[in-house]
C-alpha positions as CSV (number, residue, x, y, z in Angstrom):
1,M,-65.2,6.3,-164.4
2,T,-65.4,7.5,-160.8
3,A,-62.7,9.9,-159.7
4,L,-60.9,9.2,-156.5
5,T,-61.1,11.6,-153.5
6,T,-57.8,12.3,-151.8
7,R,-58.1,13.0,-148.0
8,V,-55.2,14.5,-146.1
9,F,-54.7,13.4,-142.5
10,R,-53.0,16.1,-140.5
11,L,-51.4,15.6,-137.1
12,P,-53.9,16.3,-134.3
13,D,-53.2,17.9,-131.0
14,L,-52.3,14.8,-128.9
15,G,-53.0,16.5,-125.6
16,E,-52.0,19.4,-123.3
17,G,-51.5,21.7,-126.3
18,L,-48.5,19.8,-127.7
19,T,-47.2,21.5,-130.9
20,E,-45.2,18.6,-132.4
21,A,-44.5,14.9,-132.3
22,G,-41.6,12.7,-133.3
23,L,-42.2,10.0,-135.9
24,V,-41.0,6.7,-134.5
25,Q,-42.0,4.3,-137.3
26,W,-44.7,3.8,-139.9
27,L,-47.1,0.9,-139.5
28,V,-48.4,1.2,-143.1
29,A,-46.8,1.7,-146.5
30,V,-47.9,3.5,-149.7
31,G,-50.3,1.2,-151.5
32,D,-51.8,-0.3,-148.3
33,T,-55.5,-0.4,-147.9
34,I,-56.5,0.9,-144.4
35,V,-59.7,1.2,-142.5
36,T,-61.0,3.9,-140.2
37,D,-59.2,3.9,-136.8
38,Q,-56.4,1.7,-138.0
39,A,-53.0,2.5,-136.4
40,I,-50.8,4.0,-139.2
41,A,-47.8,5.2,-137.2
42,E,-46.1,5.4,-133.9
43,V,-45.3,8.9,-132.7
44,E,-43.4,10.1,-129.7
45,T,-44.9,13.1,-127.8
46,A,-43.4,14.9,-124.9
47,K,-45.4,12.5,-122.7
48,S,-45.3,9.0,-124.2
49,I,-45.1,6.9,-127.4
50,V,-48.6,6.4,-128.9
51,E,-50.1,4.8,-132.0
52,L,-51.7,7.2,-134.3
53,P,-55.0,6.0,-135.8
54,S,-56.3,7.2,-139.2
55,P,-59.7,8.9,-139.4
56,F,-60.0,7.8,-143.1
57,A,-60.4,4.5,-144.9
58,G,-58.9,3.8,-148.3
59,V,-55.6,3.3,-150.1
60,V,-52.5,5.1,-148.8
61,T,-51.0,7.3,-151.5
62,A,-48.4,9.3,-149.6
63,L,-46.6,9.3,-146.3
64,H,-45.1,12.5,-145.0
65,G,-41.9,12.2,-142.9
66,E,-39.2,9.7,-142.1
67,P,-38.6,8.0,-138.8
68,G,-36.7,10.3,-136.5
69,E,-38.2,13.5,-138.0
70,T,-40.5,15.9,-136.2
71,I,-44.1,16.6,-137.4
72,D,-45.8,19.8,-136.4
73,V,-49.4,19.8,-135.2
74,G,-51.6,20.5,-138.3
75,A,-48.9,19.3,-140.8
76,P,-49.8,16.4,-143.2
77,V,-49.1,12.9,-141.9
78,L,-50.5,10.8,-144.8
79,E,-52.8,11.0,-147.7
80,V,-55.6,8.5,-148.6
81,D,-57.7,7.8,-151.7
82,D,-61.0,6.8,-150.3
83,G,-62.4,5.7,-153.6
84,A,-65.5,8.0,-153.3
85,G,-66.3,10.0,-156.4
86,S,-68.1,13.3,-156.4
87,G,-71.5,12.1,-155.3
88,S,-71.5,9.1,-157.7
89,R,-71.4,6.4,-155.0
90,P,-73.3,5.7,-151.9
91,A,-71.5,6.2,-148.6
92,S,-69.4,3.3,-147.5
93,P,-69.7,1.9,-144.0
94,E,-66.2,3.3,-143.3
95,S,-67.3,6.8,-144.4
96,V,-70.5,6.6,-142.3
97,E,-68.4,5.6,-139.3
98,H,-66.0,8.5,-139.9
99,D,-68.9,10.9,-140.1
100,A,-70.1,9.6,-136.8
101,Y,-66.7,10.2,-135.3
102,R,-66.7,13.8,-136.6
103,E,-70.1,14.3,-135.0
104,E,-68.8,12.9,-131.7
105,E,-65.9,15.3,-131.8
106,R,-68.1,18.3,-132.5
107,A,-70.3,17.3,-129.6
108,G,-67.2,17.3,-127.3
109,S,-66.8,13.6,-126.7
110,G,-63.1,14.0,-126.1
111,N,-62.3,11.5,-128.9
112,V,-59.1,13.4,-129.6
113,L,-57.3,10.9,-131.9
114,I,-60.1,10.0,-134.2
115,G,-60.5,12.6,-136.9
116,Y,-59.2,15.3,-134.7
117,G,-57.5,18.1,-136.7
118,T,-58.9,17.0,-140.1
119,S,-61.6,19.7,-140.3
120,E,-61.0,23.3,-140.9
121,R,-62.3,24.1,-137.5
122,A,-59.9,21.7,-135.8
123,T,-56.9,22.9,-137.6
124,S,-57.5,26.7,-137.3
125,G,-55.1,28.4,-135.0
126,R,-52.6,25.5,-135.0
127,R,-49.1,25.6,-136.4
128,R,-48.9,25.3,-140.2
129,P,-46.1,23.4,-142.0
130,R,-42.8,25.3,-141.9
131,A,-42.1,27.5,-144.9
132,G,-40.2,25.6,-147.5
133,A,-41.2,22.2,-146.0
134,R,-41.4,19.4,-148.5
135,V,-44.9,18.2,-149.2
136,D,-45.1,15.2,-151.5
137,S,-47.8,15.0,-154.1
138,P,-49.6,11.7,-154.4
139,P,-47.5,9.3,-156.5
140,A,-49.0,7.8,-159.6
141,P,-50.4,4.3,-159.2
142,P,-47.8,1.6,-159.9
143,S,-48.0,-0.5,-163.0
144,T,-49.0,-4.1,-162.7
145,E,-45.4,-5.2,-163.3
146,Q,-44.1,-2.8,-160.6
147,A,-46.7,-4.0,-158.1
148,R,-45.6,-7.5,-158.8
149,S,-41.9,-6.7,-158.3
150,T,-41.7,-4.0,-155.5
151,P,-41.6,-5.1,-151.8
152,E,-43.8,-2.1,-150.8
153,S,-46.7,-3.5,-152.8
154,D,-46.2,-7.0,-151.6
155,A,-49.2,-7.6,-149.2
156,S,-47.3,-10.3,-147.3
157,A,-44.5,-7.8,-146.5
158,R,-46.9,-5.4,-144.7
159,R,-49.4,-7.9,-143.4
160,P,-51.5,-7.1,-140.4
161,V,-49.6,-7.9,-137.2
162,A,-50.6,-8.2,-133.6
163,V,-48.2,-6.9,-131.0
164,R,-50.1,-7.0,-127.6
165,S,-47.3,-5.6,-125.5
166,P,-45.8,-2.1,-125.8
167,L,-42.6,-3.5,-124.4
168,V,-42.3,-6.0,-127.3
169,R,-43.0,-3.3,-129.8
170,R,-40.4,-1.0,-128.2
171,L,-37.9,-3.9,-128.2
172,A,-38.4,-4.4,-131.9
173,R,-38.0,-0.7,-132.6
174,D,-34.8,-0.5,-130.5
175,L,-33.4,-3.5,-132.5
176,G,-34.3,-1.9,-135.8
177,L,-36.8,-4.5,-136.7
178,D,-40.1,-4.1,-138.6
179,V,-42.8,-5.9,-136.6
180,H,-44.6,-6.7,-139.9
181,T,-41.7,-8.9,-141.0
182,I,-41.4,-10.9,-137.8
183,A,-42.9,-14.4,-137.7
184,A,-45.4,-14.6,-134.8
185,T,-45.6,-17.7,-132.6
186,G,-48.0,-16.4,-129.9
187,H,-51.0,-18.5,-129.1
188,D,-53.3,-15.8,-130.5
189,G,-51.1,-14.9,-133.4
190,A,-49.3,-12.2,-131.6
191,V,-45.6,-11.3,-131.9
192,T,-43.8,-12.2,-128.6
193,R,-40.6,-11.1,-127.1
194,A,-38.9,-14.4,-128.1
195,D,-40.0,-13.8,-131.7
196,V,-38.4,-10.4,-131.7
197,L,-35.1,-11.7,-130.3
198,A,-35.1,-14.6,-132.7
199,A,-35.5,-12.2,-135.6
200,A,-32.7,-10.0,-134.3
201,V,-30.4,-12.9,-134.3
202,D,-31.3,-13.6,-137.9
203,V,-30.6,-10.0,-138.9
204,A,-27.3,-10.0,-137.1
205,V,-26.2,-13.1,-139.0
206,D,-27.0,-11.4,-142.2
207,G,-25.0,-8.4,-141.2
208,A,-27.8,-5.9,-141.3
209,A,-27.8,-5.1,-137.6
210,A,-24.4,-3.5,-137.8
211,Q,-25.6,-1.1,-140.5
212,H,-28.6,-0.2,-138.5
213,H,-26.7,0.6,-135.3
214,G,-24.2,2.8,-137.0
215,T,-26.3,5.9,-136.7
216,G,-29.5,6.2,-134.6
217,A,-32.7,7.8,-135.8
218,G,-32.5,11.6,-135.7
219,A,-28.6,11.5,-135.5
220,S,-26.3,12.7,-138.2
221,T,-22.5,12.6,-138.5
222,D,-20.6,15.8,-138.8
223,E,-17.0,16.1,-139.8
224,G,-16.7,19.6,-138.5
225,V,-14.5,20.8,-135.6
226,L,-15.8,22.7,-132.6
227,D,-13.4,24.2,-130.0
228,G,-10.6,22.0,-131.3
229,L,-12.5,18.7,-131.1
230,S,-14.0,16.8,-134.0
231,V,-17.7,16.5,-133.8
232,A,-18.8,12.9,-133.8
233,S,-22.5,13.5,-134.3
234,R,-25.4,15.8,-133.8
235,E,-28.7,14.5,-132.5
236,R,-32.0,16.4,-132.2
237,L,-33.6,16.4,-128.8
238,S,-36.6,14.1,-128.5
239,P,-40.0,15.7,-127.8
240,L,-39.9,14.4,-124.3
241,R,-36.4,15.8,-123.6
242,K,-37.6,19.2,-125.1
243,A,-40.6,19.2,-122.8
244,V,-38.5,18.3,-119.7
245,S,-36.0,21.0,-120.6
246,A,-38.7,23.7,-121.0
247,K,-40.4,22.8,-117.8
248,L,-37.2,22.7,-115.7
249,A,-36.0,26.0,-117.2
250,R,-39.4,27.6,-116.3
251,S,-39.2,26.3,-112.8
252,R,-35.7,27.7,-112.3
253,S,-36.5,31.1,-113.8
254,E,-39.8,31.6,-112.0
255,I,-39.5,30.0,-108.6
256,P,-37.3,31.5,-105.9
257,E,-36.6,28.1,-104.3
258,A,-35.0,27.2,-101.0
259,T,-33.9,23.8,-99.7
260,V,-33.9,22.2,-96.2
261,W,-32.7,18.7,-95.4
262,V,-32.3,16.4,-92.5
263,D,-30.8,12.9,-91.7
264,V,-33.4,10.6,-90.3
265,D,-33.1,7.3,-88.4
266,A,-35.3,4.9,-90.3
267,T,-34.3,1.7,-88.5
268,E,-37.7,1.1,-86.9
269,L,-39.4,1.6,-90.2
270,W,-37.0,-0.7,-92.0
271,N,-37.5,-3.5,-89.5
272,L,-41.3,-3.0,-89.3
273,R,-41.6,-3.0,-93.1
274,A,-40.1,-6.5,-93.2
275,Q,-42.9,-7.7,-90.9
276,M,-45.7,-6.1,-93.0
277,A,-45.5,-8.6,-95.9
278,P,-48.7,-10.8,-96.1
279,E,-48.2,-14.5,-96.2
280,G,-47.0,-15.3,-99.7
281,G,-46.9,-11.7,-100.7
282,K,-44.6,-8.7,-100.8
283,A,-44.1,-6.0,-98.2
284,P,-45.2,-2.5,-99.3
285,S,-42.4,-0.5,-100.9
286,V,-40.5,2.1,-98.9
287,T,-41.8,4.7,-101.4
288,A,-45.4,3.7,-100.5
289,L,-44.7,4.0,-96.8
290,L,-43.0,7.4,-97.1
291,A,-45.7,8.6,-99.5
292,R,-48.3,7.9,-96.8
293,F,-46.3,9.7,-94.1
294,V,-45.9,12.7,-96.4
295,L,-49.6,12.8,-97.1
296,L,-50.3,12.8,-93.3
297,A,-47.8,15.6,-92.8
298,L,-49.4,17.6,-95.6
299,E,-52.7,17.6,-93.7
300,D,-51.2,20.1,-91.3
301,H,-49.0,21.8,-93.9
302,S,-51.4,22.2,-96.8
303,V,-49.6,25.3,-98.1
304,L,-46.9,22.9,-99.5
305,A,-49.5,21.2,-101.6
306,S,-51.0,24.4,-103.0
307,R,-50.3,26.5,-106.1
308,L,-49.8,30.1,-107.0
309,S,-52.0,31.7,-109.7
310,D,-50.4,32.5,-113.0
311,D,-49.7,36.1,-111.9
312,A,-48.5,35.0,-108.5
313,S,-51.1,37.2,-106.8
314,E,-53.2,34.4,-105.2
315,L,-52.4,31.2,-103.3
316,I,-54.7,28.4,-104.5
317,S,-55.3,25.8,-101.8
318,F,-56.9,22.3,-102.3
319,E,-58.8,19.9,-100.2
320,G,-56.5,16.9,-100.6
321,V,-53.4,16.0,-102.6
322,N,-52.7,14.9,-106.1
323,L,-49.3,13.2,-105.6
324,G,-46.7,13.3,-108.3
325,V,-44.0,10.6,-108.2
326,A,-40.8,11.1,-110.2
327,A,-39.9,8.0,-112.3
328,D,-36.6,7.5,-114.1
329,T,-37.2,5.8,-117.5
330,D,-35.2,5.0,-120.6
331,R,-36.9,7.9,-122.3
332,G,-36.1,10.3,-119.5
333,L,-37.7,11.7,-116.3
334,M,-41.5,11.4,-116.0
335,V,-43.8,12.4,-113.1
336,P,-47.0,10.3,-113.2
337,V,-49.7,11.5,-110.8
338,I,-51.8,9.7,-108.3
339,P,-55.0,11.7,-108.1
340,R,-56.6,12.2,-104.6
341,A,-53.7,10.2,-103.1
342,H,-54.7,11.3,-99.6
343,E,-57.7,8.9,-99.8
344,L,-55.5,5.8,-100.4
345,S,-54.2,3.3,-97.8
346,I,-50.6,2.1,-97.8
347,E,-51.6,-1.1,-99.7
348,Q,-53.5,1.0,-102.3
349,L,-50.6,3.4,-102.7
350,D,-48.2,0.5,-103.1
351,T,-50.3,-1.1,-105.9
352,T,-50.7,2.2,-107.7
353,L,-47.0,3.1,-107.5
354,R,-46.0,-0.3,-109.0
355,E,-48.5,0.1,-111.8
356,L,-47.4,3.7,-112.6
357,S,-43.8,2.7,-112.6
358,A,-44.4,-0.2,-115.0
359,T,-46.5,2.0,-117.3
360,A,-44.0,4.8,-117.4
361,R,-41.1,2.5,-118.2
362,S,-43.0,0.9,-121.0
363,G,-43.4,4.3,-122.7
364,S,-47.2,4.0,-122.8
365,M,-48.2,6.5,-120.1
366,P,-51.2,8.5,-121.2
367,A,-50.8,12.3,-121.2
368,E,-53.7,12.8,-118.7
369,R,-51.8,10.8,-116.1
370,L,-48.8,13.1,-116.2
371,R,-50.5,16.3,-115.1
372,G,-52.4,17.8,-112.2
373,S,-49.9,17.1,-109.3
374,T,-50.0,19.4,-106.3
375,F,-46.9,17.9,-104.5
376,T,-44.1,15.7,-105.8
377,L,-42.1,12.9,-104.2
378,N,-38.8,11.9,-105.7
379,N,-37.1,8.7,-104.4
380,Y,-33.7,9.0,-106.0
381,G,-32.3,6.6,-103.4
382,G,-33.0,3.8,-105.9
383,L,-30.4,5.4,-108.1
384,G,-27.7,5.1,-105.4
385,V,-27.9,8.8,-104.5
386,D,-27.9,10.1,-100.9
387,G,-29.1,13.6,-101.5
388,S,-30.1,16.2,-104.2
389,A,-31.2,19.8,-104.5
390,A,-34.1,18.9,-106.8
391,I,-35.9,21.2,-109.1
392,I,-39.6,21.9,-108.2
393,N,-42.1,20.3,-110.6
394,H,-43.9,23.4,-111.9
395,P,-46.6,24.4,-111.0
396,D,-46.1,22.6,-107.7
397,V,-44.6,24.7,-104.9
398,A,-42.6,21.9,-103.2
399,I,-40.8,18.6,-103.9
400,L,-39.5,16.1,-101.3
401,G,-36.4,14.0,-102.2
402,I,-35.5,10.7,-100.5
403,G,-32.0,9.3,-100.5
404,R,-30.6,5.8,-99.9
405,I,-31.5,4.1,-96.6
406,I,-28.1,2.7,-95.6
407,E,-26.3,1.7,-92.4
408,R,-24.3,4.5,-90.8
409,P,-22.8,5.1,-87.4
410,W,-25.3,6.8,-85.2
411,V,-25.4,7.9,-81.6
412,V,-28.1,6.3,-79.5
413,D,-28.2,6.8,-75.7
414,G,-24.6,7.9,-75.8
415,Q,-23.4,4.9,-77.8
416,I,-22.3,4.7,-81.4
417,V,-24.3,2.0,-83.1
418,A,-25.1,1.0,-86.7
419,R,-28.5,2.4,-87.8
420,R,-30.5,2.7,-91.0
421,I,-30.2,6.4,-92.0
422,V,-32.0,8.3,-94.8
423,Q,-31.6,11.9,-95.9
424,L,-34.7,13.8,-96.7
425,S,-34.5,17.0,-98.8
426,L,-37.4,19.5,-99.2
427,V,-37.2,22.1,-101.9
428,F,-40.0,24.7,-101.6
429,D,-41.1,27.9,-103.2
430,H,-40.0,30.7,-100.8
431,R,-42.9,32.9,-102.0
432,V,-45.6,30.7,-100.4
433,C,-43.9,30.0,-97.0
434,D,-40.7,30.6,-95.0
435,G,-38.1,28.2,-93.7
436,G,-39.9,27.7,-90.3
437,Y,-43.0,26.3,-92.0
438,A,-41.0,24.0,-94.3
439,A,-38.9,22.8,-91.3
440,S,-42.1,22.0,-89.4
441,F,-43.3,19.8,-92.2
442,L,-40.0,18.0,-92.4
443,R,-40.0,17.5,-88.6
444,R,-43.4,15.9,-88.9
445,V,-42.3,13.5,-91.7
446,T,-39.2,12.7,-89.6
447,E,-41.3,11.9,-86.5
448,L,-43.5,9.4,-88.5
449,I,-40.4,7.7,-90.0
450,E,-38.6,7.4,-86.7
451,H,-41.8,6.2,-84.8
452,P,-43.9,4.6,-87.6
453,M,-46.3,2.9,-85.1
454,R,-47.7,6.3,-84.2
455,A,-49.0,6.7,-87.7
456,F,-50.6,3.3,-88.1
457,G,-53.7,4.3,-86.4
458,R,-54.3,6.7,-89.3
459,V,-53.1,4.7,-92.3
């Protein structure tokens, strides 16, 4: 009889040296047969929600962690019996494929999620499971009668499911629904948004939804008292919130920042934008127009798109700008980056900004698109805010904030008239430049906004 070989899949480094990830939901169950590269769980990193593929094929014997818990890099995620004995069987196609992935990784292919962290070399130097952490041993195979009666072993309960849209998957997760149990009506067998909503109605009728929404994942009730008030609950910060907290704290502690701001008459730009819409199309967004003006102003004020070295002894200047654009999402603040934004036209900036915004809000933004900025633009006017003393997006040295563009009384040629006014706020690192330089940059942006036709020969 051939002995089974147990393989342990450990959480890989999902990018940028992340040390942990939050488990959102399992996509497989104990007893399932999986193949190499099959998605086995959804995890939330400090950057986005991603599906975690398995580097092993075989039967799942153990799952480590519950939804809402945090898994350290290098800690076990799941265990698989691959059915291979000690040299008594020829290699299966799946194992051959896995070996190829391992070779790819050693060659530096960048195939991070496939087999990464499963070898001794990949896991060395990474964080080990916390002392005292619970590590389940593989459970004994269920009896025939148990397999016939338990839902976990029912193949139909965990059938393969197609969810093409990350928005649909997120909707199901937010409603507490298992996508494997939702009847799919999509033309290609995929679960649609309507399918998820219909399933949610059925669950609500059965009374299960109320139980699910009582306590969110990662939250726990606490009957204690703190400063005279009863504690309603305690909820662990998500990986994204932790990352944002650490980055903002570092910015405040390291950067001696200063702020300058100005009110700008954007009436001409407002009226001109309405005339820029192609027939049957949309006019470029205000953010795209302002981004282009900012990029033009940075050509003559490149220090504001530079960086300081780690020891702050050198100023690193660049040829061009990687533009970070702050985006408010349900998961928190993200700053996706437009690489080499100085090379793009207004139309290209507008298209890219719309795509970045949609991707960030869907929770599917890859980690590599959230790093590398050299200047950040934050249009908080869409949130109904006029002004803000923003925090610099480390390691940038400046961030420009844009408030609401609203009608206000304004003096023109000695007369008080209604004009479209916007407040611009520039926060800069006082180590790299002084107020005069920052004010010069802001005046240049102001000139382009108030007289946009002067810029159109260069955009």
